[in-house]
N, C-alpha and C positions, 0 to 999 in steps of 0.2 A: 365321706366318712364322719363330718360333722353332725349333718343330718340324721345317719344313722344311729350315732352315738346318742344326739340329744333324744331320738325316738324311743332308743334302749331304755333311757333314766327315765323317762315318762312310762312307758310301762312296768317299768320297776317300781316306781313309785305307786300306782294303782295296784299294782298286785299284793304291795305292803300294806295299803291301805285297805284292800278287800279282805285281808287275812287278819288283821289286827280288830281288835273290840273297838269299837266307837264310841265315844262319848254320846250320851242322851243329849241331843242338841237341845230341847225344850226346859230339860232339866237347868242346864249350863244358862239357859239363858234366863231363867228366873232367878239362879243365882247371882249372874252379874247384874241383873235389875236391881236386887236390893244394894249395890253397891252406892250410888249416887244419893240412896236416903242416908244412908247409915255411917258414911264419911263426910267430913268438912263440904261446905259448899262450894268451896272455892279450889278443892282437890281436882286435880288433873289424873284421871284414871288409863292406866295403860294393861292390855291383857296379856300375860306374858305364855300361860299355857294352861292346859285344863285337863282333867284326870277323872276317868268314872271310881268309883267306889268298888270295891272287889264284889261286893253283894249286888251291885246296880241299884242300891238304894238311895243313891246320892253320888254326890260330885266336890270334887276338888279346885278351884281357882286360885290361880298364882297369879298377882297383880301387882306393879308399881303404883305408888302414891306419891303424885308430886304437888309440894305446896312450897309457899314462899321460902319456908326456910329449909327446902331440900327435899329429898326424896326417899322413899323406904318401901322394900317390898316385903309385901304381904302373903297371907295364905286365907283363904276363906273357903270354909267348909259348910255344905249344905246338905240336910239329910230330909227325905221324901219320905212320904206315908208308904209307898211302895215302889218296885224297880218298874220302869218303863217310862212312856210319855205321860206328864202329869197333865192332866184333863182341866184343872182349876189351880189357881195361884195358893189356894188353903191346902194343897197338899204338901207345901214346903213346911214341915215342921221341927225344923233345928236350923240353926245356923249361928255360925262362930266364925270372929275372925282372929287369927293368932291364937286359938283355944279358948277367949274371951265368948263366951255365949248369950247371946239376945235370951232375956226371959220370956216368958209366955205371953205376956201383958204386950213387951215391945213387937212380939211377931204378930200376933194380933193386929194390931195398928198398922204395921209394915203390911201385911197383906190385904187390908180392910181399907187404906187410903193412899196404896202406894202402887203394889204390884197390881192390882186389877184395873189400874187406869193407862188410858193412852199415853199419857206423859211418862209414866215408867218405862214403858215399850220405846219409847223416844229416845227415851236417856240409856238405853242399852249400851254400857261399850264392849259392843261386841268386836272381835277381835278380827279385823277386814286385812291385815297383810302389813306390809311395808307402803303405807301410803304416801310416804316422799316420794317412792320412786314410780309412782303411776303418771301417766301422761297426762298433762293437763288440758281440759277442755273447753268452750264457751258454755256458760250456764243451758244455755237453749238446746246444744247440741250434745251435753251431758244429759241432760233429761230426755232427748230422744230416744241417746242408746238406751236409757235407764228402760225406757218403754217397750223398745224392741225386743230387749234383752228378756222383760217379763212377759211379752206376747208368743215367745218363741217355744216352751213346753204345751203353749193350746195349741199351739199352731201344729204341734207335732202328733196332738192328739186326735187333731182335725184331719190333717195327711192321713194319717192310718187308716182311720175309718174312710174316708174317702175312696181311697184305693180298694176297700172291700167294695163298696158300691160299685166301681167300676169294673172289676173283675167279674160281678154277676151278670151288669149291664152288657158289658162287653162281650160277654158270650151269648146270652141268650135274649138281650133286649127287654128286661125286665129289673124293677127294682124292687129290693127288700128291704122294708122299712123297719125290721127288727134288729138291723145292724147296731142301733144303739143300746139295745136290749143284751144282745150278746155282748158287748162291751159291759154291759153292766154285771154280766153273768161271769167274765172274766175278772172283773175286779174285785170280785166276791172270792172267787178263786185266788187269786190272787192274795187277798188278806188271810185266807185260809192257808195258804203257804208260809205266807211270812208269820204267822202264828205256830205253826209247825216247825219251822225252824228256828224259832227264838232262842237265843242264849247261844246260835252257832256264829260265826265271823259274817260278817256283812255279805261277803260274796257267795256264802252257802245261804244266806237268807233270800238274795237277790234271784241266784239262780231256782230256788225254790219257788219262788212266786211267781217268776216266767214263766216256769215250766207249767205251774196247774193252771195259769191262765190263759195262757195260747192254748195247751191240750184242751181244757172244758170248752172253750168257746169254738175249737176246732171240732168236738165232739156234737156241738149244739148245730153246727152248721150242716156237719152232716146230716143228724137228723131233719134238719129243715128240708135239705135236698131232697130225702128218702120220702117223706111224708107230706113233705107241702110243695114243693116246687115239681118233681118229676112226675108227679099224676097230674097236675096242670099245664104237662108242657105243651098239648095242644089247646090249651084254653086261652082268651082274650087277653091283652094286656090288663083290664081293666080288672076279669076275675084274679087275674093272679096279683094285683095290687090289693084287694080287697082281703084276697087271703095272707098278705104280708102283715096289714093292716091287725086282722085277728090273731097272728103269730106273737105281733108286738105286745098287744094287750093282753094273752096268754102269758108271755114270758116276764109280764110287768107285774102281773097278780101272783104267778109264783113265784117269784123273787120278793113279792112284799110279803106274802103268804110264809114264805119259808125264811124269811130275814127280820120280818117285824117292819115297822117304820124309821125306826133310829139308823141313823149312821152308824154305820162301822169305821171304827178306827184303827189305824197302822202306824207303827212309830216310824216318824220321819228317819231316813238314813240319808247320809252324805249332803246335808242342807245348813254347813256350815257356812257364813256367806264370806266373801274374799272380795277386796275391792277390784275392780277392773279400769275404771278412769276417776278423776276427779275434777271437780269447778270449784269457784270460791261458795263456800257453804255448803258444798253437795259433793257426795260421793257415789260413783256408779257402781255397783254392786251385784253381783250375782251369786250362783250356790252349785256345787257339783252334782246335786240332782237335777238341777235345770239342761245343763251339759248332756248328762246322762240323759234324759229324756230327749234331746234333740238327737244325739247321739243314735240311739235305738231307732228312732225313725228313719235317721240318715243309711243308717244299715240295714233295713229291712226294706225300704224305697230301693236302695242299689241293688241287694241280693233278689228283690222281688222283677226289676227290669233284666237283670243278666238272665234270670231262671226262664222269664218268658222270650228271650232271645235265643238261649243256647241249651236248652232243657229238652227232653223229649215232650215232657207237660206241655212246655210252652209253646212248642210246634203243633201240638194237637190242640191246645187252646186257638192258637191263631187262623189254624186250618179251620176249626167248627165255628169259629165266630165270622170267617169272610164265607165260608159254603158249606152249612150243615150237612147236605144231603151226598154233597162230594167228599166230605171229610169220613161219613159212615161207609161209602162206598171203598174206602182206604183204610178200613178198621178202626175208626175212632167211635168208641160205643157211646150216644149221647149220655146213659145214666150215668158212665164211670167218669166221664168229663165233665159233668155238672158235678158228681158227689165228689170230686177231687179240687173244683173249683170252691164249692161250697166251705170246706173244709181248710182250703187255704184263706179265702174271705175270713172266714171263722177266727182263724187261727190271727189275723190283721187286726181284727175287731178285738181279741184277746188281749194282743199286744198293747192297744190303746187302754184298753180297759188298768193293764198293768202299770201303763206310762201315767195314768191318772190316778192310780191308788197312791203308788208310791210316792208320786211328786206331791198330792195335793193331801196326804196322808189319810183320806176317809174315801168310802163309796156307799152311795146309797142309789136305790131303785129309782127314785125319782127323779133323776136329772137325765135317764135314758133317754126320754123323746126328744129333748131340747137338743141333747147333745147330737142323736141321731140324725135330726134333721137339719142341724148347722153344718154335719159334716156331708150332708146329702148337698147342702148350697154349695159347700168348697168343689164336691166333685162334678156338679153343674157347670161353676165357672170355671173349671180347669178344663172341661171337656167331657161329661159322661162317658165313660167305656176308654177313656185313654188312663193309662196308669202314672205316665209323666204328670201330668194334667191334673189329674189327681193331686198329687204331693202339691203341685203348683197351686192349686184352687186352696187347699187346708194353711198354706203360708199365706195366701192373700187375704183367707178370712182370719186368722191368726192375727196377720199385721192391721188391719181394717179394726178388731175390736180392742185393741191394744191402742192404736189412734184414738178412737171415738172414747174411751176409756179416759186417755189421758185430756181428752179438748172438752168433753160432754158430758152430760149424766147419764150413768150407768143403767139408769130407767129405763132410757129408750134403745138400748143398745141391738137388742135383737130385734126393735123394728127398723133400725138401719141395716142391720145385715141381709134382712129379706127384701128391702128397698135396693141394697145392692144388688142383689142376685136379678131383682127386676129391670134393671136399670141395662147390667152387663146383658141379658138375654135379649133386650130391645135391641142393643147396639150389635149384638155377636151372639146371634141364638145358639151356636155351636160351643160357645164356651171360647177361652182364651185359646188351646190346642186342639177344640175340635173342628169338626169338618162342616162348613156352613151349609144348610140345607138347600 
């Protein structure tokens, strides 16, 4: 009963947060970052709560200031040039504490010499929750935990894309190198969905963005099956691979011409950080959007594994993958199962684009190639053709990148990832969960 009651409380809290209007986190962060610059240097700042203006053009921050002489509660009001995510610090156009506004000159110097600096971001008195109640860790363990938490969203993106590769390869033994571009297409559709649902509740924004992202990539998957892979069903692997390279180039150029070279930005949601653990001089923190990304990957992976085991599509897929001729004799149409597989793989790629866009707050076509190749590495590491192995490979690649970023220069991260692929293939050619040749 206790666990059930706790689960109900968590679900109720998530439902309430999804239906309530959220504070724009970047507006709130800029507003908080100004406090260390306008308060006395020896002041201790505790954020009590934050509230968005009714028109969305600003935020109100309630905070407690503690000095040697005592403590006092204050209210800071910050106005912005327009509603939504501020892209630059100079979009803060008004600031007042307890009704006393900064003049234009002070606001200019605040923006020019403080808000636009890394020191201001580091001094942000972000509300991380009850820090006193957090578990204590050693500095090395806390740092390792922080890197692991930072790597989980990227691992979720890789895992979803790797599953797309494994679905197609497991069925017909062919690699489709355009899945990275399908993820980018899903990301653009996600951004469009977030724009269409702007002003609605966070739950409505996420639902609209997810639906458009997954559906658009699934349609691209169907088109890929119908006009590229189905006509080449009798071709060699090299011919199909070359065709998928052409498809990737076509999709990348189409996205570039349709959207331009610029990044498309989306207002982040559920990205207010909270503390997880603490060490001397260090707080391990994460945010709900990171947990949401991991939750999406876990839910999609669990649903996919279950569907492959118990649904009619899963039985037909496994039958065709084992023996295409025998499966056709028992009524499994090759074009139908190929189209269904590509649609499902495209939807998973679109889901990865959704996670990428909503977590990082932007999407662009330029990252598609690198993203797709790293997801292919994850699929091969896990055992290409194995659904479970694909998700395991995504976790391995994400964890490896996080560990590398924590220990070495990020300039050589991609070199290290592809070197890892070579090492594992030399030691275990079939991947982690694959079958040895």
